[in-house]
C-alpha positions as CSV (number, residue, x, y, z in Angstrom):
1,M,-19.8,-41.3,-15.7
2,Q,-22.9,-43.4,-14.9
3,L,-26.3,-42.1,-15.7
4,S,-29.3,-43.5,-13.8
5,S,-32.9,-43.8,-14.6
6,P,-35.1,-41.2,-13.0
7,A,-35.9,-41.8,-9.3
8,L,-37.8,-40.1,-6.6
9,L,-35.2,-38.9,-4.1
10,A,-36.3,-38.2,-0.5
11,Y,-34.1,-37.0,2.4
12,C,-35.0,-38.1,5.9
13,R,-33.6,-38.3,9.5
14,A,-30.7,-40.7,9.7
15,G,-32.0,-44.0,11.1
16,F,-35.5,-43.6,9.6
17,E,-34.5,-44.9,6.1
18,P,-36.8,-47.9,6.5
19,E,-39.8,-45.6,7.4
20,I,-39.4,-43.3,4.3
21,A,-38.8,-46.4,2.1
22,A,-42.0,-48.0,3.5
23,E,-43.9,-44.8,3.1
24,L,-42.8,-44.3,-0.5
25,T,-43.5,-47.9,-1.4
26,E,-47.0,-47.9,0.1
27,R,-48.0,-44.5,-1.3
28,A,-46.5,-45.2,-4.8
29,G,-48.4,-48.6,-4.9
30,A,-51.7,-46.8,-3.9
31,A,-51.2,-44.3,-6.6
32,G,-50.7,-47.1,-9.2
33,F,-46.9,-46.8,-9.7
34,A,-44.7,-49.9,-9.8
35,G,-41.2,-49.7,-8.5
36,Y,-39.0,-50.3,-5.5
37,A,-37.2,-48.4,-2.8
38,R,-33.4,-48.3,-2.5
39,T,-31.7,-47.2,0.7
40,E,-29.2,-48.0,3.4
41,R,-29.7,-47.5,7.1
42,G,-28.0,-44.4,8.3
43,S,-27.6,-42.8,4.9
44,G,-30.2,-40.1,5.5
45,F,-32.0,-40.6,2.2
46,A,-34.0,-43.1,0.1
47,R,-34.7,-43.4,-3.6
48,Y,-37.8,-44.9,-5.2
49,M,-37.0,-46.3,-8.6
50,C,-39.7,-46.3,-11.2
51,D,-40.3,-45.6,-14.9
52,D,-41.7,-42.2,-14.5
53,A,-40.4,-40.5,-11.3
54,E,-41.8,-37.1,-12.5
55,A,-45.3,-38.4,-12.6
56,L,-44.9,-40.2,-9.3
57,S,-43.7,-36.9,-7.8
58,H,-46.9,-35.2,-8.9
59,A,-48.9,-38.1,-7.4
60,L,-47.2,-37.8,-4.1
61,P,-47.2,-34.1,-2.9
62,F,-44.4,-33.2,-0.6
63,R,-46.8,-31.9,2.1
64,D,-48.4,-35.3,2.4
65,L,-45.1,-37.2,3.0
66,I,-44.5,-37.7,6.7
67,F,-40.9,-38.9,6.9
68,A,-39.5,-36.9,4.0
69,R,-37.6,-33.7,4.7
70,Q,-37.1,-33.1,1.0
71,K,-38.6,-34.5,-2.2
72,L,-36.7,-34.4,-5.5
73,V,-36.7,-36.0,-8.9
74,A,-33.2,-37.4,-9.4
75,F,-32.0,-37.7,-13.0
76,A,-28.4,-38.8,-12.7
77,E,-26.0,-40.6,-10.4
78,L,-22.3,-40.0,-10.5
79,P,-20.6,-42.7,-8.4
80,T,-17.1,-41.5,-9.5
81,L,-17.6,-37.8,-9.5
82,G,-15.1,-36.4,-11.9
83,A,-12.4,-38.9,-10.9
84,Q,-9.5,-39.1,-13.3
85,P,-6.4,-41.4,-12.8
86,G,-3.5,-39.3,-11.8
87,A,-5.3,-36.0,-11.9
88,K,-7.4,-33.7,-9.7
89,P,-11.1,-34.6,-9.8
90,D,-13.1,-32.4,-12.2
91,R,-16.4,-32.4,-10.2
92,V,-17.8,-29.4,-12.0
93,G,-17.0,-30.7,-15.4
94,A,-18.6,-34.1,-14.5
95,I,-21.8,-32.4,-13.3
96,I,-22.1,-30.3,-16.5
97,D,-21.5,-33.3,-18.7
98,A,-24.2,-35.3,-16.8
99,M,-26.7,-32.5,-17.2
100,A,-26.0,-32.2,-20.9
101,A,-26.3,-36.0,-21.4
102,T,-29.6,-36.3,-19.6
103,L,-31.3,-32.9,-20.0
104,G,-30.0,-32.0,-23.4
105,N,-29.4,-28.4,-24.3
106,P,-29.8,-25.9,-21.5
107,T,-33.4,-24.8,-22.4
108,L,-34.4,-25.4,-18.8
109,R,-33.0,-22.6,-16.7
110,F,-32.8,-23.2,-13.0
111,G,-33.5,-20.4,-10.5
112,E,-31.2,-21.7,-7.8
113,V,-28.7,-24.5,-7.1
114,H,-28.3,-26.3,-3.8
115,V,-25.1,-28.3,-3.4
116,E,-25.7,-30.3,-0.2
117,H,-24.9,-33.6,1.6
118,A,-26.9,-36.1,3.5
119,D,-27.6,-35.3,7.2
120,S,-25.8,-38.4,8.3
121,D,-22.5,-39.4,10.0
122,E,-20.9,-39.9,6.6
123,G,-22.5,-36.9,5.0
124,R,-21.8,-34.1,7.6
125,P,-18.0,-34.0,7.1
126,L,-18.9,-33.0,3.5
127,A,-20.2,-29.6,4.5
128,G,-17.0,-27.7,3.4
129,L,-16.8,-29.5,0.2
130,S,-20.4,-28.8,-0.6
131,R,-19.9,-25.1,-0.1
132,A,-16.7,-25.0,-2.2
133,L,-18.3,-27.1,-5.0
134,G,-21.4,-24.8,-5.0
135,N,-19.3,-21.7,-5.3
136,A,-17.3,-23.2,-8.2
137,L,-20.4,-24.6,-9.9
138,R,-22.7,-21.6,-10.0
139,P,-20.6,-19.3,-12.3
140,V,-20.1,-22.3,-14.7
141,L,-23.8,-23.1,-14.8
142,R,-24.6,-19.4,-15.5
143,E,-22.0,-19.2,-18.2
144,A,-23.5,-22.4,-19.8
145,G,-27.0,-21.0,-19.6
146,W,-28.3,-23.5,-17.0
147,L,-28.8,-21.0,-14.1
148,T,-30.3,-17.6,-14.1
149,H,-27.9,-14.7,-13.4
150,I,-30.0,-13.7,-10.4
151,D,-31.6,-16.3,-8.0
152,S,-35.2,-16.9,-9.0
153,P,-36.9,-19.0,-6.3
154,A,-40.0,-19.5,-8.4
155,R,-38.1,-21.5,-11.1
156,P,-37.1,-25.2,-10.8
157,R,-34.2,-25.7,-8.5
158,L,-31.1,-27.9,-9.2
159,H,-29.9,-30.1,-6.4
160,V,-26.4,-31.7,-6.2
161,M,-26.5,-34.2,-3.3
162,L,-23.1,-35.5,-2.2
163,E,-23.4,-39.1,-0.8
164,T,-19.5,-39.1,-0.4
165,G,-16.8,-36.9,-1.8
166,D,-16.8,-38.6,-5.1
167,H,-20.4,-39.9,-5.3
168,A,-23.2,-37.5,-6.2
169,H,-26.8,-37.5,-7.2
170,L,-28.3,-34.8,-9.5
171,A,-32.0,-33.8,-9.0
172,I,-34.6,-31.3,-9.7
173,A,-37.0,-29.7,-7.2
174,D,-40.4,-28.0,-8.0
175,P,-40.3,-25.0,-5.7
176,S,-44.1,-25.3,-5.1
177,D,-43.8,-29.0,-4.1
178,S,-40.6,-29.2,-2.0
179,S,-38.9,-27.7,1.0
180,P,-37.2,-24.4,0.3
181,F,-34.5,-25.0,2.9
182,P,-31.1,-26.5,2.0
183,M,-31.1,-30.2,3.0
184,G,-34.8,-29.7,3.8
185,I,-33.8,-28.3,7.2
186,P,-35.1,-24.9,8.5
187,R,-32.3,-23.3,10.5
188,L,-34.0,-21.9,13.6
189,R,-32.0,-20.4,16.5
190,A,-32.7,-21.2,20.0
191,N,-33.9,-18.1,21.9
192,P,-32.4,-17.7,25.5
193,Q,-35.9,-16.7,26.7
194,A,-37.4,-20.0,25.7
195,P,-37.9,-22.2,28.8
196,S,-36.8,-25.3,26.8
197,R,-35.4,-26.3,23.4
198,S,-38.7,-28.0,22.7
199,A,-39.9,-24.5,21.7
200,L,-38.0,-25.1,18.4
201,K,-40.3,-28.1,17.6
202,L,-43.5,-25.9,17.7
203,E,-41.8,-23.1,15.9
204,E,-40.8,-25.5,13.2
205,A,-44.3,-27.1,13.1
206,F,-45.9,-23.7,12.5
207,L,-43.3,-22.9,9.7
208,T,-43.6,-26.4,8.1
209,L,-47.1,-27.5,8.5
210,L,-48.9,-24.2,8.0
211,D,-48.5,-22.0,5.0
212,A,-48.0,-18.2,5.3
213,D,-51.8,-17.4,4.9
214,E,-52.7,-19.9,7.5
215,R,-50.2,-18.6,10.0
216,T,-51.5,-15.0,9.4
217,A,-55.2,-16.2,9.8
218,W,-54.9,-18.6,12.7
219,L,-52.1,-17.3,14.9
220,N,-53.7,-14.0,15.9
221,D,-53.4,-11.7,18.8
222,N,-55.7,-12.5,21.6
223,Y,-56.6,-15.9,20.3
224,V,-56.8,-18.4,23.2
225,A,-55.0,-21.7,23.5
226,A,-54.2,-24.6,25.9
227,D,-50.9,-26.3,26.2
228,L,-51.2,-29.8,27.6
229,G,-48.2,-31.2,29.5
230,A,-46.8,-27.7,29.3
231,A,-44.0,-27.6,31.9
232,P,-41.5,-25.9,31.9
233,G,-43.3,-23.9,29.1
234,G,-41.5,-24.1,25.8
235,W,-44.6,-24.5,23.7
236,S,-46.6,-22.0,25.8
237,W,-43.8,-19.5,25.2
238,V,-44.1,-19.9,21.4
239,L,-47.9,-19.5,21.6
240,M,-47.5,-16.4,23.7
241,R,-44.9,-14.9,21.3
242,H,-47.5,-15.2,18.6
243,G,-49.8,-13.2,20.7
244,L,-52.1,-15.9,22.1
245,R,-53.3,-16.2,25.6
246,V,-52.4,-19.6,27.0
247,T,-53.7,-21.9,29.7
248,S,-50.7,-24.2,30.5
249,V,-51.9,-27.5,31.9
250,D,-49.3,-29.4,33.9
251,N,-48.7,-30.5,37.5
252,G,-45.1,-29.5,37.1
253,P,-43.6,-26.0,37.5
254,M,-43.7,-23.4,34.8
255,A,-41.0,-20.8,34.0
256,Q,-41.8,-17.7,36.1
257,H,-41.2,-15.2,33.4
258,L,-44.1,-16.8,31.4
259,L,-46.5,-16.3,34.3
260,D,-45.2,-12.7,34.8
261,S,-46.1,-11.9,31.2
262,G,-49.9,-11.9,32.1
263,R,-50.6,-13.9,29.0
264,V,-50.0,-17.4,30.5
265,E,-52.1,-19.0,33.2
266,H,-50.7,-22.1,34.9
267,L,-53.3,-24.8,35.8
268,R,-52.2,-27.7,37.9
269,A,-54.1,-30.6,36.4
270,D,-53.7,-33.8,34.3
271,G,-53.6,-32.9,30.6
272,F,-55.3,-36.2,29.8
273,V,-58.3,-35.4,32.0
274,W,-58.7,-31.6,31.8
275,H,-60.8,-29.9,29.1
276,P,-62.0,-26.3,28.6
277,K,-65.5,-25.1,29.3
278,R,-65.7,-23.3,25.9
279,M,-64.1,-23.8,22.5
280,L,-60.5,-22.6,22.2
281,D,-58.7,-21.5,19.1
282,W,-55.7,-23.9,19.7
283,M,-54.7,-26.8,21.7
284,V,-51.1,-28.1,21.6
285,C,-49.7,-31.2,23.3
286,D,-46.2,-32.6,23.6
287,M,-46.8,-35.2,26.4
288,V,-44.6,-38.3,26.7
289,E,-47.3,-41.0,26.4
290,Q,-48.2,-44.0,24.2
291,P,-49.0,-42.6,20.7
292,R,-52.3,-44.4,20.5
293,R,-53.5,-42.9,23.7
294,V,-52.4,-39.5,22.5
295,A,-54.2,-39.9,19.2
296,E,-57.4,-40.9,20.9
297,R,-57.3,-37.9,23.3
298,M,-56.5,-35.5,20.5
299,A,-59.5,-36.8,18.5
300,T,-61.7,-36.3,21.5
301,W,-60.8,-32.6,21.6
302,L,-61.8,-32.1,18.0
303,R,-64.9,-34.3,18.2
304,E,-66.2,-32.5,21.3
305,G,-65.5,-29.1,19.9
306,W,-63.0,-28.1,22.6
307,C,-60.6,-26.5,20.0
308,R,-60.4,-25.4,16.4
309,H,-56.8,-26.2,15.7
310,T,-54.3,-28.6,17.2
311,V,-50.6,-29.5,17.0
312,F,-49.5,-32.6,18.8
313,N,-46.6,-35.1,18.9
314,L,-46.8,-38.9,18.6
315,K,-43.9,-40.6,20.2
316,L,-43.0,-43.6,18.1
317,P,-41.9,-47.1,19.1
318,M,-38.5,-48.5,18.3
319,K,-39.9,-51.0,15.8
320,K,-42.6,-50.9,13.1
321,R,-42.7,-47.1,13.2
322,W,-44.4,-46.7,9.9
323,D,-47.1,-49.2,10.8
324,E,-47.6,-47.5,14.1
325,T,-47.8,-44.1,12.4
326,M,-50.5,-45.2,10.0
327,H,-52.4,-46.9,12.8
328,C,-52.4,-43.8,15.1
329,L,-53.3,-41.5,12.3
330,S,-56.2,-43.7,11.1
331,L,-57.4,-44.1,14.7
332,F,-57.3,-40.3,15.1
333,E,-59.2,-39.6,11.9
334,E,-61.8,-42.3,12.7
335,Q,-62.4,-41.1,16.3
336,V,-62.9,-37.4,15.4
337,E,-66.2,-38.5,13.8
338,K,-66.3,-35.5,11.5
339,P,-64.4,-34.2,8.4
340,V,-60.9,-33.4,9.6
341,V,-57.8,-32.0,7.8
342,W,-54.5,-33.2,9.1
343,R,-50.8,-33.0,8.1
344,A,-48.0,-34.9,9.7
345,K,-44.2,-34.5,9.4
346,Q,-41.1,-35.8,11.2
347,L,-39.5,-32.4,11.8
348,Y,-35.8,-31.7,12.1
349,H,-36.3,-31.0,15.8
350,D,-38.2,-34.2,16.4
351,R,-36.5,-37.3,17.4
352,E,-38.4,-40.6,17.8
353,E,-41.6,-38.9,17.0
354,I,-43.8,-37.1,14.4
355,T,-45.7,-33.9,14.7
356,V,-49.3,-33.5,13.5
357,F,-51.4,-30.4,12.7
358,A,-55.2,-30.9,12.5
359,H,-58.4,-29.0,12.3
360,T,-62.0,-29.8,11.5
361,R,-63.6,-28.6,8.4
362,S,-66.4,-27.0,10.3
363,P,-66.0,-23.3,11.3
């Protein structure tokens, strides 16, 4: 057994390890924390090694991290998980021993335990082992006093992340400052009525970037919205399902059942040119265009008072994606020319892009 010093552990989309490493490094430095990022391309996670990972976690709220699907404080690394020469690995025993060695007596009772794997080529085949290990671990944790007998989501959550079948990381999640979903991935089902799978991106954006109170207040019946670059209508369909009336702006064709609903109007126009005659409640945009051009146009909508809230995607280049992300968001914030609140995240249903939610502070 090898115990590691605490580290901030963040899951990410495989292939975006350099981006989450760069983000953690820049944000940790700005917050006054010395340390360094450790990761491997394709692994699906990164660690930021520092003297006080718990304090760093408080300084870097999960909601503010763009490329992190999950944020945890790792307290132990088990590179030979329960391996014993000539014997069956005792993974459960190794985890219990590591918890006792690092956390002491079980005075901290966890409300849940997630045994999971990285969302990577190497990690996905571990899904079956993760389930089996979780089923074996939970009763032992309860017997030892580490885990509540009934799931308690408000309590700290224990994570066991399998890097390989015999290499694990143990970590703690603050339920108010982390993703509640296993592996940080909300499991959304594609609806056969949705005109395209892109609908899942907007559904995930509303679920991830807005809290429950905001969804209740801002996604109301008979609010009005515009969907720029709407065809064939995936995002318009999501807005309509939330009760909004939608102007879908695109020169391409829309799914007929949206138009038949009476809640969607198709306007054949260029989404980069058209704007409404009065303020709308929402504008959403998933156009394939240079990210800086999109950021500037979205800023214009908020600056001119054409919408109250917006969700839009920024398609990232193949190289220097963290630098381009920061440049586009700084450009957006500068060109709004008024106080603006924004949140950005690379969603599970995103690919080479990030999704941004923004609204101005004025009513």
